[in-house]
Each structure stands twice: as structure tokens, then as C-alpha cells.
C-alpha positions in Angstrom: -7.3 29.8 3.6 -8.8 26.6 2.1 -7.7 23.0 4.7 -7.0 20.2 3.1 -9.0 17.0 4.3 -6.4 13.6 4.1 -6.7 10.1 4.3 -6.9 8.5 7.6 -3.4 6.0 6.6 -1.6 9.9 6.1 -1.7 10.1 10.1 1.0 6.9 9.8 2.5 8.6 6.9 3.3 11.6 9.3 5.4 9.7 11.4 7.0 7.9 8.8 8.1 11.0 7.2 9.2 12.7 10.7 11.4 10.0 10.8 13.1 10.3 7.5 13.2 14.1 8.4 15.5 13.3 11.7 17.3 10.5 9.6 19.0 12.9 7.0 21.0 14.8 9.7 20.3 12.6 13.3 23.2 13.7 15.5 21.7 17.1 14.9 18.6 16.7 16.1 19.8 14.9 19.0 21.5 18.4 19.9 18.7 20.5 19.2 16.3 17.9 21.3 18.6 17.9 23.8 19.4 21.8 23.7 15.8 22.1 24.1 15.7 19.9 26.9 18.2 21.7 29.2 16.3 25.2 28.4 13.1 23.6 30.0 15.1 22.1 32.8 16.8 25.6 33.8 13.7 27.5 33.4 11.8 24.5 35.7 14.5 25.5 38.4 13.0 28.9 38.5 10.5 29.2 41.8 6.8 28.7 40.1 7.1 31.3 37.3 9.9 28.6 36.0 7.2 26.5 33.5 5.1 29.6 33.0 7.4 30.7 31.1 8.9 27.7 29.3 5.1 27.3 27.6 5.0 31.1 26.7 8.0 30.3 24.9 7.1 27.1 23.7 5.3 28.3 20.4 8.6 30.8 19.7 10.6 27.4 20.0 8.8 24.8 17.9 8.3 27.5 15.2 12.9 27.5 14.9 12.1 23.7 14.6 10.1 24.2 11.1 12.2 26.5 10.1 14.7 24.1 9.8 12.7 21.1 8.8 11.5 23.9 6.0 15.6 24.3 5.7 16.5 20.6 5.2 13.2 20.7 2.8 15.2 23.0 0.3 18.4 21.4 0.4 20.0 23.9 3.6 21.5 22.9 6.7 20.0 22.3 9.8 21.8 24.1 12.7 21.6 24.7 16.1 20.5 28.4 15.9 17.4 27.2 14.4 16.0 26.5 17.6 16.6 30.5 18.5 15.1 31.4 14.4 10.9 31.7 16.1 12.8 35.1 18.1 13.7 36.7 14.5 10.3 35.5 13.3 7.3 37.2 14.7 7.9 36.6 18.1 5.3 38.2 19.7 2.1 36.3 18.3 3.9 33.1 18.7 4.3 33.8 22.5 0.1 34.8 22.8 -0.4 31.6 21.6 1.7 30.7 24.2 0.1 32.6 26.1 -3.6 31.5 25.1 -2.6 28.0 25.9 -1.2 29.2 28.7 -4.6 30.7 30.4 -6.1 27.4 29.3 -4.2 24.9 30.9 -4.7 27.3 34.3 -8.2 27.5 33.6 -8.6 23.7 33.1 -6.6 22.7 35.8 -9.2 25.0 38.0 -12.2 23.1 36.9 -10.5 19.6 36.5 -9.9 20.4 40.6 -13.0 21.7 41.3 -14.7 18.9 39.7 -12.4 16.6 41.6 -13.1 18.5 45.1 -11.2 19.3 48.0 -10.5 15.5 48.9 -8.6 15.5 45.7 -6.9 18.5 46.3 -4.9 17.2 49.2 -4.0 14.0 47.8 -2.9 15.3 45.0 -1.1 18.9 46.0 0.1 17.8 49.8 -0.2 14.0 49.0 -2.6 12.8 52.0 -3.6 9.5 53.0 -7.2 8.8 52.8 -9.2 5.7 54.2 -11.2 3.8 51.9 -14.5 5.1 52.2 -12.5 8.4 50.6 -10.3 7.0 48.1 -13.9 5.3 46.6 -15.4 8.7 46.7 -11.6 10.1 45.3 -11.9 7.6 42.5 -15.3 8.6 40.9 -14.3 12.7 41.3 -10.8 11.7 39.6 -12.5 9.9 37.1 -15.5 13.0 36.3 -12.5 15.5 36.6 -10.3 13.8 34.3 -12.9 13.5 31.5 -13.9 17.6 31.6 -9.5 18.0 31.8 -9.2 15.8 28.5 -12.7 16.9 26.9 -11.1 21.0 27.3 -7.8 19.4 26.9 -7.9 18.9 23.0 -9.9 21.3 21.8 -6.9 23.2 23.2 -4.0 21.1 21.7 -5.8 21.3 18.2 -6.0 25.1 18.2 -2.3 25.1 18.9 -1.3 22.4 17.0 -0.6 24.2 13.2 -0.9 28.1 15.0 3.1 28.9 15.6 3.5 27.1 11.5 1.0 29.3 10.3 2.1 32.2 12.0 5.4 31.8 10.8 5.0 30.6 7.7 1.2 32.0 6.7 2.1 35.4 8.1 -1.4 35.2 9.8 -2.5 36.6 13.6 -2.3 34.3 16.7 -5.8 34.3 17.0 -6.9 33.3 13.1 -4.3 30.7 13.3 -5.5 29.1 16.1 -8.7 29.3 15.1 -7.5 28.0 11.6 -5.8 25.4 13.4 -8.4 23.7 15.1 -10.9 23.6 11.6 -7.8 22.2 10.4 -7.5 19.0 13.0 -11.2 19.1 13.5 -11.4 18.3 9.3 -8.2 15.7 9.9 -9.7 13.7 13.1 -9.6 9.9 11.6 -5.6 11.1 10.8 -4.9 12.3 13.9 -6.4 9.4 15.6 -4.4 6.9 13.8 -1.4 9.2 14.2 -1.6 9.7 18.3 -2.7 5.8 18.7 0.3 5.1 16.9 2.4 7.7 19.0 1.2 6.3 21.8 2.5 2.6 21.0 5.9 3.8 19.8 6.1 6.2 23.5 5.5 2.8 25.4 8.6 1.3 22.7 10.4 4.1 22.9 11.0 4.4 26.9 11.8 0.0 27.5 15.2 0.3 26.6 15.6 3.2 29.9 14.3 5.5 27.1 17.0 5.7 24.9 14.0 5.3 22.2 13.2 8.8 23.1 16.4 10.3 21.4 14.6 8.7 18.2 10.8 9.7 18.6 11.3 13.4 19.8 12.6 14.7 16.5 10.5 12.5 15.3 7.9 13.7 16.3 8.8 17.4 15.7 9.5 16.3 12.0 6.1 14.7 12.1 4.2 17.8 12.9 6.1 19.9 9.9 5.2 16.7 7.9 1.3 17.3 9.1 1.1 20.7 8.0 2.5 20.2 4.7 0.1 18.0 3.8 -3.0 20.1 4.9 -2.2 22.8 4.5 0.1 21.9 0.5 -1.2 24.8 -1.2 -0.6 27.5 1.7 2.7 26.1 2.0 4.0 26.2 -1.4 3.5 30.1 -2.3 4.7 30.9 1.7 
């Protein structure tokens, strides 16, 4: 399967298209995203396992939202039921993607703590106070640990960005989808840099009026993911 390389300006265009997808039926999008948030909050109430469960299921929920985007594109209705559509469409590979992502995050966190040292662990986990000399040491360790975490987290995110869409729309296996997703992101790294910078700016703006802008930005983000898939995998998406 070939991957299309797009212009850098498409990073901005994906967000514009995502907003257009949201604008078609904003109330339903807000209800969908609020429901997903409530699911996340409910699962977080389960000690220890709650966050793990949500991470495992996140690709399934994302797949459902992407199916909803395709429904809108084809002139059909977006429904609350689309949030669970991924459970009816190859949930196994989608959960596998979530599992690989979860293991990756745990390993990255472990390396972060290892590089950061015992003092950083005490500071982050137990909230232990440190003196001035320890603070200088922790600052250096935190910077090193953050660089390690970021260096490893970006490739992991690249591998999972398109993976759920490639599973549900192209019938790919989980590992193959993650491999192709990484290649697609790497091939379009400049466009994704523009996309990421724009999103950071929009997040700052969205959180200013008591976070109300997030009701628009989060659905726009989901729409932009579908737009980026359609743009980069345009030929395969057309035939799916």
C-alpha cells in the first residue's frame, strides 16, 4: 500500500477540514465527545486498572468516531451509537493496538523514572520536598528524562496515529497498520509539524474562556484525524 506525501500546508488544512466536519452537526459531536469523557472519568474511578482499560479501548472508540466521519462524508447521519461502532468492526486488532501503545507507555515511563533518579521519583510520586542542592540535581535529571520520554513517545504516537483507521477501513492487521502509520507520519513529518504547532496554539486559545473552546476543538481534532487519513491514504480510502 502506497503512502502519499502531501504539502506542508496540509497540516493546517486538516484542522480546517476537521472544523468543517464538526460544523455539519455540532450538537451530536459535542454529545459524542462528552460521552467519551464520561466513560474515561468513570473508568478512572477503578483503582489502578481504570486508566489501563481506557487506554486499551481508546483505539476502539476512535475507530467508531472515524466510522461516524465516513458516514457524514457519504451523506449519512452521525449518531451517538457511532461511538461504539468499533466494537462491531474488528475490535480485536483495535484492542491489540491499544495494548501495544499501553506497553510502550509503561516502558517509556519506566525509562523516564530510571533516568530521573530516585529523587525525581520521590518528588513526583510522594510529593517529597527537596532542598536547593537537590533541586538543581532534579532539574537536570528531569530535563534528561523529559528528552528521553519525548524522543520515544513521538515514534509511538506516529505508529498509532493512523493504525485504527487502517484496521477498520483497509482491513490491516494491528502490527502492519502501526508500521504503515509510522511510515506515513515520517513521510509527511513537515505537515505534521505544522499540524502540531497549530494545535498547540489552538489548545491555548481554547482553554482561555474557562475551557469552553475545547467543546469545539476536541471534535475538530477527531475530524482532522479523518481528514489526514483521507489526504495521505486517498487512493486506498477511495477503494475501501
